N, C-alpha and C positions, 0 to 999 in steps of 0.2 A: 816859442812865444813866451816873453818875459812877463811875469806876474806883476800886476800893479799894486805895489805896497803903499802903505800909508806914509805920508810925508812926516819928517821928524817934528815939524812944528805942530801939525795936527795931533800927532801922538803925544807930544809933550803937553798940549792943552788938555787932552783927555786924561792924562795921568794926573795933572794938577786938579782936575775936577773931581777925580775919584779919591786920590790920596793927598790932596792939598790941605792947607789949614782950614779948619772949620767943617771939614767933611767927615761925618760920622757914618758908621755902618748902617744905622737906621735911615739916615737921610738918603744914602745911596740906594738902598733897597726901595724906599718909597718913590724915588725918582724913576727907578727902573720899572716898578709896577705901574706907575702913572704915565709911562711913555714919555718922560721928560729927560731921561738920561741921554738918549741918542735920538734927537728929533728927526734925523734924516731917515728916509725910506729906501735908501740904496742898499745893495748887497754888501758892499765893502765899506764898513764904518770903522774909523780909527778908534781904538780903545775898547772895543767890545771884548776881546780876549782878556783884557785886564780886569774888567768887571766879572767875567765868568770865573777867573781864577780866584777873585775875592769871595765869590758866593759859594763855590764848589769845593775848593781845596780845604782840608781839615786843618786850619791854623787859626790862632787867635789874632784877629786883625787889629785889636786895640792893645796898645802898650800899657795904658793906665786904666784904673777902674772908673775914672770920671766919664761923664757923658760927653764932654767936650774934647776928649782926647782924640788925637789925630790917628786915623787908621793907617796902617803900614802894609805894604805888599806882603803876601804870604810867601816870602822868599825861602824860608826854611822848609816849608812843605814842597815847594817847587824843586829845590835842590835835592831833597830826599827822593822825590819821584824820578828825577833825572838819573841818579845813581842806580836806582833799582832797575830802570829800563835798560840802561847800558849793560848791567850785569846779566839780565835775562837774555838780551840779544847775543852776547858772547857765549852764553851756555847753549842756547837752543838753535842758533843759526850756524854753528860750527859743526862740520861733519865729523864723524868718528876718527878720521885721519888727521884732524886739526886744520883743515882748509875751510874756506868760506865760498859761497857761491859768487859768481861774477857780478859785480855791480853793487855788492852790499857795502853800505857806508854806516859806520858806527857814529851815533850823534856825539857831538863834541869836536868835530873836525878831524877825526882819526879814521883813516882808511882801513878796512878790514883786511886788505891784502898784506899790510905790514904787520899784522898781528897773528900771522900763521903760527900755530904751536904744534909741535910734534905730538903724535898719538901717545897716550900714556900706556897703552897696551901693545905689547910686542908679539902676542899670540895670534898668528895669522889664521890659525884654524878657527878662532872665534871672531876676531876683528877683521872680517874680510867681506867685501860686498857680495861675493859668490858663496859664502858659507851658509849652510842650512841649519846651523845651530840655533836652538831656541833662544839663547841669551845673546845672540849676535846684535850688537848696538846698531848695525846698519838697518835692521828691520824697523826700528823706531824712526830712524832717519828717513827711510823711504816713505813711511806713513806720514811723516811731517811734510815731506815734499808734496805728496798728493793733497794734503790739507791746504797748503799754500796755493796749489793750482786751482782748487775749488773756490778759494777766496778770491783769486784773481779774476775769475769769470764774473763775479758780482761787481768787483771794483771797476772793471772795464765798462760796466753799464751804469755807473754812478752819475746821476745828473747829466745826461747826454747833452743838454743845452748849454752847459758851462764848459768852455774849452780848457779851463785850468785843470780839470780832472782827467784830461786826456794825455797829460804829460807823463812820460814813462817814470820819471823820478818820483813824482807825486804818487802814482799808482803803486810803486814799489814800497814807499814808506807806509801807505795805507795797508798794504798786505802784511807788512811786518808787524804793525801795531795790532791788527786783528788776529794775527797768528799768535802773538805773545799772550794776548788776553784770553783767547779761546783755548789754546793748547797748554797754557801754564797757569794763568791767574784763575780762570773759571773753567776748569776742565770738566766739571760735572755737567755743564750745559753744552760746552763746545761752541762751535761757530754756527750761527743761524742767519738765514737771509733777513736783511733789514738792519743788521749791525753796521754795515758799510754806509748806510744813509744817515746814521747818527754820528759816525766819526767824521764824515766829509765836511759838514759845516764847522765842526770844532777845529779841524785842521786848517780850513780856509781862514777862519778868524785869527788863529795863531800866526799863520804865515803872513797875513796882511799886516799884523802889528809887529813883525820881527824887525830888528835893527842890527847893524853891523857893529864892529868894534869902535868906529869913529863917532858913535852917537853919544848922547848925554849919559854921564855916569849913572844916574838914577834909573835909566832904562836899559843900560848895557847888559846888566846881569839878569834883570827880570824878563826882558824880551829879546834875548840873544838869538840870532838867526841860526846858530849851529845847534840849538836845542829845540827846534820847532817840533820835531817828531816826538821827543820826550815830553814836552809840555802838552801836546795833543793827546798822548797816551795817558797822562795824568788826568786831564779833563774827561777823557772817555771813561776811565775807570770810575771817576766820581759820578758821572751820569748813569753808568750801568749799575751802581749800587742801588738805585731806585728803579731802574728799568729792566734789570736782569730777570726778575720774576716773570716778566711777560714773554721771555724766551725759553723758559723751562718747559721740557717736553716729557720728562719721566719723573718718577717719584724720587725725592732726595735720598730716601733710605736705601733704595736699590743701588745707589752709587756710593753712599757713605759707608755702608756695611760691607762693601766689596773689599776683600783682602788684596794687598798689593801683589803684583806678579812675582812668582818665585817664593812666596811665603809658604811655610809648611802647612798653614791652615787654609790654603787656597781652595781645597776641595771640601772643607768642613762647612756645614750649614748649621747655623744657630737657630734652633726652634724655640720661640718664646713660650714661656709657661702660661697656662691658662687658656681660655677660649680666645680665638682670634676672630675678630669681626671683619668679614670681607666686604669692603666698600670699593666701588669703582673709583679709580683715581681721576680727578678732574684737575687740569692744569690751572695755575693761578690766573692766567690771562682769560680763560673761559669763565672762571668764577667772577672776575672783575667785570667782564662783559655782561653776564647775567645780572650782576648787582646794579650795573648802570641802568639797564632797561627795566628790570622787574622791581627794583626797590627805589633807587634814587629818582628816576623819571616818574614813577608812579606816585610818589609822595609830593612831587612838585608840579606836574602837569598831567593829571589823570586822563584828560581828553586825548592828548597826543599818545600817551601810553596805550590807551584802549585801541586806538586806530592801528598803531604799529603791531600790537598784539593780535588784532583781528586779521590783519593782512598776512600774518604768518612769517614775518621777517625775523630771522634769528639774529641776535645781537653780535654773534661771532663774525658774521659776514663783513661788517664794516668796522666794528669796534676794535678788532685785533689790529688792523692796520693803523687806526687812529692812535692806539696806545703804543704799539711797538715802534713806530716811526715818529712819534711825538709830533704829529700833524704836519710833517713835511710834504705829504702828498695832498692834503686838503687845502693848504694855502701855498702861494708862491714862496720860494725859498727866502727872499728878503722879509716877507711878512712872518714866516715861521720863525726865523731867527729873532725878529723883534718880539715875538711871543715867548721865545726862550729867555730873553732878557728878564722879563717879569716872572716867568715860571721858576728860573733858578734863584731869583732874589727872594721870592716869598716862600718857596717850598723846594729845597734841593732834593728831598726824598721823593718828589713827584706824586705824593698822595692826592694832591688836588687835581691831578689829571682826569680823574673820573668825573669830577664836577665840571671840568671844562667840557667834557663830552656832553653832559646834560645841558649846559648852556648853549652849546652848538646845536643840539637838537631843538631846543626851544626857539632858537633864532630862525630856523627854517621850517617851523611848524606849519606855516601857511602853504608851503609847497608839499608837505608830507600828508596832511590830513585829507585833502581832496583827491590824492593820487591813489591809484590801484597798486598792486604788488610790484609790477614792473617799473612803473614810473617812480614810486617811492624808493625802490632799490637803486635805480639809476641816480636819483638825487643824493642818496647816502654815499654811494661809491664815487660820485663826482660832485663833491661838496661845492655849492655855489661860492666862488671866490670873487672878491671885489677888490679893486685897486684902492689905494689909500685916498685918492681923490673922491671916490664915491662913499666910502665908509672911513672917515677919518678917525684914527685912534680906536679902531674896532678891536684890536688885540688887547689894549688896556681895559676896554669895556668888557671884553670876554673874561679877563682875569677878575675884574671887580665883581661881575655877576657870579662867577664860580665861587669866590670867597663868600658872597652873600648866601648862596645855596648851601655851602658847607656849614656856615654858622647857624642858619635857620632853614632847614629843609622842609618847607611847608608850601601849600598851594598859594598862600598869600605872597610868598616870595616869588613864586613863578609868575603870578599876575603882575608883580612889580617889575619883573624883568621884561615882560611884554610891553608895559608902558614905556620903559626906557628904550626899548628897540623902536617903538613908534616915535618917540620924541627926538631921539638922537639919530637913528638910522632910517627913519621914514618907513618903517615896516608896519603896515596896518594890523590892527588887532583882529578885525573881522576876517574870518576864514573864507576865502572865495569859494564859490560853488564849483563842483567838479566839472571839468570840461567834457563836452559830449564826445563820444568816440569818433574818430575820423571815418568818413565815408570813403572806403576804398573801392575804386572802380575796377571791377574784374576785367580780365583780358577778353572774356566773351562779350561783355557789354560794349567794349571799344570797337569790336568788329562790326561790320555792316550786318544789319538784320536780314535774315533770309527772306526771300520773296515768297509771298503766299502762293500756294499751289492753285493754279488756275487750269482751265481746259487746255490752254496753249502750252504751258510748261509741265503739264502732268506727265507727259511721256518722258521728259528728261529728268524728272525727280529721282527715279532709282539710280540713274547714272551719277547725279550730283551727290546723292547719299553715299554711293560706293566710293566716289572720289574723296569725299570728306573723311570717310573711314580710313581710306588708304593713306591720306595725308596725316591723320592722327597717328596711325600705326608707324609711319615712317619717322615722324617726329619723336615718338616714344622710343623707337629703336636707336635713333641718333643720340638722344639724351642718355639712354642706358649705356650706349657705347662710350660716351664721353665720361661717364662716371665709372667705367670699368666693370659694370654689372655683367655684361655679356661674357667678357673673358673669365670672370669669376665663375659664372654659371657653367660655361663650357668646360672649365678645368675641373668642376665638381662632378660632371656627368660620369666620367670613367670611374671615379671613386665610388659613386653611387651604384654603378652597375656591378662593381666587384662585391659590394656589401649587400646587394639586393637579395641574394639567396639567404644570407644570415638574417637579414631583416625580416624576410617573409617567414622564416622558421620561428623567429621569436614571437610572431603574431599568431602562429598556429597553437591552438590550445591543446595541451596534452590530455588524454583521457583520464589520467590519474590526478590532474590538477583539480583541487577542490573548488567547487563552485562558490561564488560569492555574489553578493548583491550590494550595490551601492546604497549607502544610507541616505535617505531623503531628509531634507531639512524640515523638521517638524515645527519649527518656529513660525509664528504668524508674521505678517509684514510689520505689525506694530511692535513686536518684540525684537526685531532686527535692529542693530545699531544704524545710525544715519549713514555711515560710509558704505554699507552693503546695498546692493542693487535690489530694488523692489520688483514685485511681480507685475505682470501686465494687468491682472485683475485689480491690483491696488491703484494703478495709474488710471484705469478706466473708471473706477469708483470715485476717485478724487476729481476727475474731469466732469463726471455727471453731477457731483455735488457742486462744483464751481458753476456749471451751466445753470443748474436749478437756482442757485443763489443769485446768479446774474439776472435770470428772468424775474425772480421775485423782486429784486432791487429795481429793475426797470419799471415794473408795474407800480411799485411803491413811489418811485421818483416821479413818474408821470402824474400819479394822484396828488402828490405833494405839490408839484408844479401847478396843477389845476387850482388847488386851494390857495396857493400863494398868489397866483394871478388874480383870483377873485378878491382876495384881501387887498391887493394893490389897487384894483379898480375901485373898491369902496373908499379907500383912503384918498384917492385922487378926485373924488366927486366934489363939485363946487357947492359950497354951503349956501350960497345966495340963490341957487336955482332949485333948492329942495324945500318943499312946503313943510313936511313933518321933520322938524329939527331933532325932536326927541328920538325918533326912529333912526335918523342918521347917526346920532351919537351912539345909540345902541349898536348899530351895524359897525361903526368904527371900532368900538371896544371889542366886538367879536373878531374883527379883522386883525387887530393887534394881538389878540389871544391866538388866532390862527397862525400868525407869523412866528410867535414864540413857540408854538407847538411844532411848526416845521423845523425851527432851529433845534429843538430837543430831539426830534426824530432823526435829523441828519447827524447829530452828535452821538446817537445810540445805534445799536444794531437791531432794533425792534422793527419787524416787518408788518405787524398788524396796525392798521390805521383806525383811529377813533374819528368817525365821520362827523360827529357832533362837535368835537373840538376843532376839526379842520374847517368845516363850512359854517358852523353856527346853527342854532335851532331854527331860526327863521328861514335860512337858505335851504335847510333840509326839508322844511315844510313845503317850500316852493317846488323843490325838485320832485317831491313825492306827488304833488298835484299834477305836475307836467307829465310824469311817468304814467299816472293813471289815465290821463286823457289820451296819451299816445296808445296805450293798450286798448282803449275803447275804439279808437279809430281803426287800429289793425284788426280788431275782432269784427267790426262792421264791414270791413273791406274783404273778408274771406268769401270766395265764390261758393254758390250752392251746388251740391252734387246732383246732376241730372238723373231723372228716373230711368231705369233700364227699359229698353224697348222689348215688346213681346216677340218671342221667337216661335216661328211655326214649327209644328211637329213634323219631322221628316222621316219618322220611323216607318218601317214597312207596314202596310195595312194588315197583312196576315197575322201579325203578332197580336195576341189578345192583350187587352188592357191588364195591367198589373196593379190595379187599384188597391187590392187587398194587401199586396206586399209592399206598397210604396211607403217610403219613410215620411211622407207628408200627406195631409188631408187636403184635397183640392177643393177650394171653395169658390174659385173663379175671381177672387179679388185681386186687384193689381197692387203691386208694392208701392208704397209712398215713402217719401224722405223729407224730413223737416230740417232745414239748415240750422235752426236755432235749438235743436234738441240737445246737442252736446257741443262743448267748445273744443272740437277736434278739427284737425286739418281734413281736407276732402278725402285724402287717401287713407285717413284713419277714422273716417266717419263710422258711427255705429249703425249697423244694419238693423232695420225693423221688419225684415221679412218674417211673416208668420208661418206657422207650421201648415196652414191650409193653402199654401201657395200651389197653384195648378201646375201640373207637370208640363203643360204645353208652354208655359212661360220660362221654363228652365233652359239654359243653353244646351244645345245638342252636343252629342259626342263628336269630336272632330273626325273627319274621314281618315282612313288609314293612309299612311305615307307610301306604302308599297303596293304595287299593282298585283303582286302575287297573292295577297290576302284579300279576298272578297267575300262578302256576305252572300249566302245562297238566296236565290230569288224567292223560293217558297220554303221558308224554314219550317221545320216540324214544330208544332205547338208544344210548348213545355208545360207539362202538368204542374198544377199548383202543389207545392210542397210546403210543409210547415217550416217556417223560419223563426229563428230566435230573434227576439226584439233587439234592435241595435243599442249599444251602450249610450247612455245620456251624454249629450255634448258638454264639453268642458269649456269653462269660461276662463279667459286670461285674467289672472288676479291683478296684473299690473295695469292693463289698459281697460279691463272690463268688457272686452269684445269677445265674441265667439271665435274659437279657433277655426271653425268651418261654417261661416254664416250662410253659405249657399247650399250646404248639404250635399255637394257633389262628390265628396270623398267618402 
């Protein structure tokens, strides 16, 4: 598949726009930041690599000191980078025997097969692929081959939706550029995943703007097709000057202080004088991520920062990819390259990238604040991307907002950005309410409900239960078989049997083993930190407190509702139908005061209600009169206690009277009862039986329940014996009643 390159006419027009008369470096940069340099939204734009070379390569673009001087292409810097790249390729892609790998092409139109050079070393004992000598140059060559294989694995996965990166020649050039940079230019860091996604857009832009020898003389040298790989290498090195810190993974001192191999000081360790402060090493990318979330976002949008911080999302989860890949995963590649136009123009060192991340977070704040942990993390890892038709010029707006935040990092600037997003991108300022959790219907609820057990199917219920259990066990067995659990368990059984004896011996306590006792946690539940489990007693106490509080609140709310209803009824009275207007006005004032009191009670946590403020003085007087009348009616409706009937004496006649030893003095008077003597219920009525109650009126002793115990027909008379007087009866201090009013005990 042949790559679609820019037409010579379109490339010439872009060259004139950038380096033509009247075009200054400041104007070109302003046009790139304002999204006016390349208005097209396509992936392949003519002249993009020309602007990137102007912004990134270290060369003076102005020939004169005047402002109106015409910028010139950084040709000197481009030629120097091309020579350096060719030199590095010839040194590090050539094997120790002077040969190159198959398919290696040196930029400039020279094939590597024609540049085979004989080996400078003739010692086969050292310069031999099979030699085990430590200084054998083939060892380093084999390590380099393995590095290129690892790089190729990532290059083959670069932007799979673009067919251009599937071409073998393009993949080979990308591998060589990444190998030279990681193995030679920046060996302290080496190759890290993500570098291939930064190089691919650069190589694509340079290849699209390349021309052959028949093109215009002004473009022939600056955009030569034979030097595409070298120009892409120069741009990649310029971008990595600002992005390389995000790929560092170890302390620089650990690499910089390492002596070269073969040095006599290779085993020597330099110990610095004085105390050494041991601090954990934090990579620069983690420091930038923490700074973005905990410093920059906090000073510009504290509400969003508080929510992200409360959800527990660490900034490294999403910020590392944003920074390392410079937003090529968060936006479509054409949009990301348009963002690169302004980014390279305003800040080639990429320091503003952190503020771009803050602007990106503020733009999606309405989706982050109502979300929980999982939803917010999904939004951050899959940044909502919009086409240019939906959000026109949103990359230029993002750069503009990042510049505003960088100059004045305040909450007011964050609010201004929210207004801009509302006016330009139609993003509302008001944060929507969180969505309710979805109601997931379980598998059991989808199944048919079981029939209730009736006398008809009661006999078949055990069989159905057994069948359902068998089906559940069969399904569990099949699922475990599918996951390989059964095979794993059966393979572990023989091993467990072999180790069973040793395992049992380890649990047997030796007599000589000193006894120990587990230490109990002496801390109370209030002293434990929040993440430790509380005791059951603590939960029961809290539940009881909540229940009692709920009951008190229920009573209070009912009382307040009653007072509020009364106040509303008073306020709704018709003034024309009331004779006493002064009394109505006084009642209305009390009703308004009652409504304000209800408002104060609902706003506070006080449970005690002031009845006078809630109902008013006049209403309380009415309620008291009504309660007194109801009490009189209830008291008058209490039934009178009937007098007890006399009971005949059924004692044997042979028994002599025990009048001298009786506890009462019989006077023959019948007991009387007055229902109005005491305000007690009938079953708690006070007895007025006197001490002279005749023994004949007392209830007789119940007959024995067993026929084996009978009283003799003629009992022997019992002689009188002196008896001690009974103790005085005790009265109940609470009810005022005798504990034994009848004297039968």
